[in-house]
C-alpha positions as CSV (number, residue, x, y, z in Angstrom):
1,X,-2.9,-15.1,19.9
2,X,-3.7,-14.3,17.2
3,X,-5.5,-11.5,15.5
4,X,-6.7,-10.6,12.2
5,X,-7.6,-7.7,10.4
6,X,-9.6,-7.8,7.2
7,X,-10.0,-4.7,5.0
8,X,-10.9,-4.5,1.7
9,X,-9.9,-1.5,-0.4
10,X,-8.0,0.1,-3.1
11,X,-6.7,2.7,-1.4
12,X,-3.5,1.9,0.8
13,X,-3.9,5.1,2.8
14,X,-7.7,3.6,3.6
15,X,-6.1,0.6,4.3
16,X,-3.4,1.8,6.6
17,X,-5.9,4.0,8.6
18,X,-7.9,1.1,9.2
19,X,-5.3,-1.5,10.4
20,X,-4.0,1.3,12.9
21,X,-7.3,2.0,14.4
22,X,-8.1,-2.0,14.5
23,X,-4.2,-2.2,16.5
24,X,-5.0,0.8,18.4
25,X,-8.0,-0.9,19.6
26,X,-6.4,-4.3,20.1
27,X,-3.9,-2.6,22.1
28,X,-6.5,-0.6,24.4
29,X,-7.7,-4.1,25.1
30,X,-4.8,-6.2,25.8
31,X,-3.7,-3.1,28.1
32,X,-7.1,-3.5,30.0
33,X,-6.4,-7.2,30.5
34,X,-2.9,-6.8,31.3
35,X,-1.8,-9.4,28.2
36,X,1.1,-8.6,26.9
37,X,1.9,-8.2,23.0
38,X,5.6,-8.5,21.4
39,X,5.5,-6.7,18.2
40,X,9.2,-8.1,18.0
41,X,7.7,-11.5,17.4
42,X,4.7,-10.3,15.1
43,X,4.4,-10.1,11.7
44,X,1.4,-9.1,9.0
45,X,0.6,-10.4,6.0
46,X,-1.1,-8.6,3.1
47,X,-2.9,-11.4,1.5
48,X,-3.6,-10.5,-2.3
49,X,-3.3,-11.1,-5.8
50,X,-1.8,-7.5,-6.4
51,X,1.5,-5.9,-6.0
52,X,1.0,-3.7,-3.0
53,X,4.0,-1.6,-1.1
54,X,4.3,-3.0,2.1
55,X,2.7,-1.2,4.7
56,X,4.5,0.3,8.0
57,X,2.3,-0.7,11.1
58,X,3.4,0.0,14.9
59,X,2.0,-1.3,18.1
60,X,2.6,0.8,20.9
61,X,5.6,2.5,19.1
62,X,7.3,-0.7,17.8
63,X,7.2,-2.0,14.1
64,X,5.3,-4.8,12.6
65,X,7.1,-5.8,10.0
66,X,5.6,-7.4,6.7
67,X,6.4,-11.0,5.9
68,X,5.3,-13.0,3.1
69,X,4.5,-15.9,4.8
70,X,3.0,-16.7,8.4
71,X,2.5,-19.9,10.0
72,X,-0.4,-20.5,11.7
73,X,-2.0,-23.8,13.9
74,X,1.0,-25.5,11.8
75,X,-0.3,-24.5,8.6
76,X,2.0,-21.8,6.5
77,X,-0.2,-19.5,4.9
78,X,1.6,-17.6,2.0
79,X,0.4,-14.0,0.7
80,X,-0.8,-15.8,-2.4
81,X,-3.0,-18.1,-0.3
82,X,-1.2,-21.0,-2.7
């Protein structure tokens, strides 16, 4: 399962709050449909050209770690999209 969350803001606190809200909604949805999400196999990538601090996200108490790239449908996407 792949989930994409878009947040466009310069304030990292606002971005973090938006991500946590959406992760809670994804968690509730997956719980309602009895789908288990393995947070240990999940990563998040911040696609940006700016230098930002890595966000610390969690899903049901498990941390989702930041990565500089992710593989999706056989294509490797890095944080700069190059």
